[in-house]
N, C-alpha and C positions, 0 to 999 in steps of 0.2 A: 420184678418184671412183669412186662407187660404182655397182655392175651394175645394169643395165636391170631395172625391175620385170616381172615376167612375165606380169602383167595389162597391162601397156601395146601397144595394139594399132598404134600409127602411132608412128613416131619421123620427125620431121620436122625437117631440118637445112636452115639457112638464116641467112647471115649479115645480111640484112636484117631488120631486128626489126620493120616496119611488115607486109610480106609474110607473115613468120612469123607475127606475130599474125593477120593476117586468115586465112590458112590454117587454123592451129589452132582458131580460132572455127568455122569452116565443120565441120572435123571432128569437133568437139564436140558442136556441136548436132545432128550426124547421128547422135549417140550413139557414137562411136568415142572410146576412152581414147587421148590424143595425147599424146607429150612433145615440146616444143620446143627445140632445142639452135643455138646460134649458131656450133659448130665441130667439127669431123668427127674432130679428133685424137682418138686412144684409142677411139674409139666400137665397132670389132669387139671389141676386147679385154673391153669391158664387156657383151656379149650373153651371156646365158647359153645354156647348149646347148641346142636345139631350142625356142628362142625362137619363140612363135605369131605373131609381129606382122610388119610390114613396114616399108621404107625409103623415104622419099620426101626427096630432096636436089636441091639447087640443084647446076648443074655448076661456076659460076663462084664459088669461095671461095678466101679468103686461108689460107694453112698448110696446108691439105687439101683439094685439090677434089673434084668429084663422081666424077669418072672413077679417081681414085687411092683415093678411098673405095669405090667397086665393086668395085675389085682385092681390096681387103683384105677386105670383107665375103664375097666370093666365096673367099677363102682361108678363112674363119671357116667357111662355109655355103654351098656351092656353089648349093643350091636356094632361099636368100633372095630373095625378091621384091625389088627396088631400084627405084622408080621415080624418073625425072630429071626435073626441070624447066629448061627451055633457054629462053634467048634467042633473038631470029630469026636471029642471025648464029652459032648455035651448032647449027644442025640436021645439020651434017657431021659433028659430034662425037657428036651425040645418035644418028645411026644408027651410029657407030662404037662406041657405048655399047650398043646392040642387038645388035650382033653379038659383043661379048665379055660378054654375057649379062645385060644389064639386062631388066627384065621390060616397062617401057613408057616414054615420054617424054611430056611435056606442054610446049607452045610457048607462053609467055607472049606477050598475055594468053590466059587459057584459063576457062572458064565453071567455078563450083564443081561442077556436076554431072558435068563431067568427070573432074576431080580424085576425086570420091565415087566413080564408076563404076569407074575404075582402080582404088581402093585396095579396094573390094568383091569385085572379082575376083580381085585377087591376095591378099587374106586368105581368100578360100575355095579357091584354090589350094595356099597354103600351110598351111591346113589338112589339104586331101587329101594333101599332102607327109608330114606328120606323122603322119596316119592309117596311112598305106602302111608308115613307118619302123616303128610299133609294131607292126605286122602282122607285119613281117618279123623285127622282135627277139622276138615272141613266137614264132615259129614255130622260129627260131635257138634260143630257150630250150628248147623241146620238143625240140628233134634232140639238145641238148647234154644234156639230163636221161635221154633215152632212150640215150645213149651211155656214161650213167655208171652208171645203174642199169637193167641188162641184165633182160630176161624180158617175155614176153608175157602171163602167167599176170593171172586178172582181179585178184589182191592188187597185182601191182605195177603195173599200170594206175592202179588206185586209189590207190595210193602216190602214183604219179608226178602224179597228177592234185591231190592235195592239197598236196604239195609245191608246185606250180605256182600252187596258190591263196594259199597261205602266203606265198610268197617276197617278193612285191611289199608286203607288209604290213609294220610296224613290232613285230607281236606276240611277244614270248618265246615259244619253244616247248620243248615236252618230248619227245624221243625214248625210245621204248620198245623194245628189243629186246636178243634174245640175244646170249651173246657171238660175237663174230665177224658179226654179222647187217650190220655196212655203217652202224653209226651216224654216224661221223666224216663219211662219203662222203654222207650225208643233210644233215648240217648243213654241210657245204664247199658241196652243191648249193644249200642255201639261201641262203647268203652269196652264191655267184657271180651267181645269179639275181635278187639283190635292189638297192636304190638304194644299199646300203654295200658293193658290190663293188670299189669303189677303194680302199675303207677298209681297216685288217687283218684278218685272222681270227687270233685267237688260238686255240688250242687247250691245254687243260690237263687231266691226268687226275688226279681228286684221289685216285683208291686208289693212285696212284703215289708219293704225297707224304706224307712222314713228317709225323705230328701236329705235331711241333715249328716245322715251315716251312712249314704250308700258310696260316696266317694271313698271313705275311709274302709268299708268294708272291703270295696272289691280292690283298691288300690294300697291298702294299709297306710300307718303314719309314723313319723319319727317323735321322738319325746318332744313335748313343748309344742308340737305343731299347732295345737288349738288349745283352747282352754280346756282344762280335763283331760289332754294327751300325758300322763305323767310317763307311759313308757313307750316304748315301739311296740307296732303292732304289724305282724304279716297281713297283708290282706289276702283275698281269697285267690286272685291271680297268681300269685308268687307261692301261694300255699299249694297251688294246683299244678306247679313245675313237675314235668315228668309224665304229667299223667292226663285228665281231662275236666275241663270247667263247663258244667252246664250252668246255664244263663237263663231261665225262664220269665216270661212276661216281660221281653226286651223292651216292647213298646212303652213301658212306664217310665224306662229311663229319661231323665231332662237331657235337654240339648246339649248342654254344657258336659255332662258326662258321656254324652254320646261321641263327642269330640275325642275326649280320652281313650274310650274304647276303640275308635277307630285307630289311632297311632298306635295303640298296642298291638291290634289285629294285623296292620301293616308293618311294623319293625320289631315286634316281638320283644319288646324291653316295656318297663315298667319303674315309675318313679313313686317312691312312697311321698305323701303329703307332707311338706316340711323338709324334704330332704333333695340332695342334688344328683345321688348317684342312681344311673341307670341300669335298671339290674334285666338280663338276659333273661327270657323266658323260652323253654321248650313245654309249650302245651299246645292242647286241641281245644278250641272252643266249639260249643254245640250251644244255638241259641233257639230259642223257642218262643213262639207268639200265636197268640188266637185271634188276632187282628189280620186285616190285610194292609202290610207294609207300604204299599206302593202306592195304597188310597194315604195312608198316613202322611207319605212323603210327599204328595202331591198338597196335600192340607197343611203343610210346614212344621207338623208334629213329628216327623222321624227326619232324621238327616238323608236326602239321596245316596249321597255317596255310601254311607253305612249302609243303606239297603244293598247297592248292588255288592260290596265287598261281602255280606251275608250271603246273598244269594244265589253263591256259585253251586251250592250242592243242596238243592231244596227237598226237604222230604215230608209231604202230605199224608197224615194219620185221617182215615177217611172217617166220617163221622157215624153212630151206630144205624141212624136211619138209612144210610146209603148201602148197609150189608144186612140185610134183613134175614137172611140165610144164615148167619151167624148167631142169631139173637137169641133161638130156644137153646140150642147148644151151649152158649155161655150162662143162660141162666140157670140150665141144669148143673153146669159146671159149678160156679158159686154157692148154688143153693148145697150140694153134695160137700163142698169145702167148708160152708158155715155149717152144716150139720155135723159133719166131722169134729170141728173146732169146740162145738158146744155139746157133743157125746149124745146128741138127738138124733131119731131116723129120718130121713128123707123124705119128705112128703111128695105127695104126688102132686102134679099140675094139671088140673083140670081142662078139659077143652075150652072151656068159656073164659079160663085165666089165662090159656096161650092166647087166645084171640085178644086179649085184651094187653097180652104182651107186645104181641105183634102190630096192635094199633098204634100204641103210644110212640111218639115221635121221639122221645130221649134228649131231650135236650142238655142232661147233665154226662150223655152217653156213657162211657163203661163204667165211671164212678157210680153213677145213676143207679145203674142196672146192677152193680154189685150191692150198693146199700139196697134195693128193693128185692134181691135175693137172700140177704142178710133178715130181713123181717121176716119174708114169707119161711125160711128156716126154723124160726123162733115162733112160728105158728100163727105170726099176725098177718092181717089182709096186705094185699099188694100196693096198697095205698097211690094207686096210680087216678089221674083225673081220667074220668069217663070221656071218649071222643067218640065222634060220630065218623071218623075216615075210615077208608079200608086201608089194609097193611099196606106198607111202604113196599115197594119192587125194589130190585138192587137197583145202584145208580145206573149201571150199563142199561136198564129198562125205561129209563127216563127218554119222555120224547120218543119211545118205541110204538108201535101200532097197539091196538087193544088186544092182539090175539098174542103179541110178543111178551107184553105186559103179563097177560095170565100166565104164560108157559113159565117167565121169570118167577111168579107168584108161588105156583106148582112147585117148581124147583125148593124153593124156601121150604115149603110145609113139607116135603118129602124128606129134605136134608134135616129139618128140626126134629122129626120121627126117627131120622136114623141114630142121631144124636143121644137120643133115650136109651138106656138099658133093655137091650132087647137080647133072648138069646138063640135067635133064629130069626131069617128073613121071612119065616111064614107069621110069626107074631108082629113084624112090622107092616105087613099086608092086611092083617086084619085089623089092626091098629088104625089103616088109613083107608079101610073098606074097600081094597082092591084085590083082583084076582091074583096069585102069585105070579103069572104070565103076564098082566099086564103090567105090575109091579117091576118086573125085570125088564120089560120094554122103558119103562119110563126112567129107569135108572141109564140103561143105554143112552138115551136120549139125551138127559141131562148132566151124563160124564159123573154122575155119582157112584160111590162103591159102599156096599154094608160092610167091608175089612176097614176101608179106610175111617169109619166110624168107630171103629174099635171094637165090632163084634164078631163073630166068625165067618168064614168065606160064605159068600152067596149060596152054595150049595148046601149048607148045612141046614139040617132042619126042614130042606126042601121034600 
């Protein structure tokens, strides 16, 4: 038997064909989509997750009675409303069913309005339950995203908002980011927050594949397609069916492979090398690059049609130098994680070391910062090249006046101190060498919060 249509609002289960037809007509005339069934067996297994309807069932039925059906439906979804139809002698059973979780019961004979009133109330309750579930899932997704993509800089907040908006769609995505910026982390977040989360996530680095094997890896091949192809091989595109394919360093693909990739994106079909069969695909493609594909297209190194096909939903990951207010917080987080992994105490970051971290340009971005924190946790020097530059202000401050850049840098330093472990706001003020009132004023001015940094409320310890 097939699954229940998600548009169905009422499932009416009764082995009496005359009563089932009469009740179905009553519900149908009231504008409700109803499906009548004469057998309850296997019904729970056919219901889709978060089905938005209600079940109306007789208690006395052969095969599987209403009480047994209620138990199975509760095992499937404890919040699914179930209305039971009872005969006069079944009142005690109906009370037992209500205690077991049934939404309501109707004693035969009952007026049509009683059935409609109960069904409508049950449908309203069901919608409220599903809305609450959606809100809880959305909140959990946001928390999960914040735990993966750390940082409170405006650039990171925007990135998380963009990911949240795109994750629930089926759109292919192009991720733009420098080496070590976290492109695969973003791709994985898009997959895990999507409806494809239970499908495969297949990651492949096109730049790490030899030219001679890239087509076979992506598209697969049939036995005998070329020398050494002794048996059929399923390619990454086909293997990712039902899920997400993450294709990193897409700029390194040859123009010939780009042609085949474009066809796959447009038609969602793939042909194995040496084969003639077109295989339909249900995949989402997330591509990533560290290059300017528009420039590469203008130079003839990347197909313009493929660039425009991929550039529908671009996501840019800001480099670390553009969000200096996140720098020390991330370093502290990576240091604590590494120290815990190695069973070592957490080292204190001295002021001169903090200045060195802020002055560094971080060409390797998050990966370089994480490696530096690992060395530091192990008791080794930071290993950063000395530079004479002043610390980088956030990207939003570039091109601003001197006063605006000074304010941006002040905000970064205060945010970094808030990210360090402090028992009270007083200790934060002491570390910064500021009176508490001055620190309060600056927190309001820069939109910062001690609570957001993981401490107690701003009043604690004052």
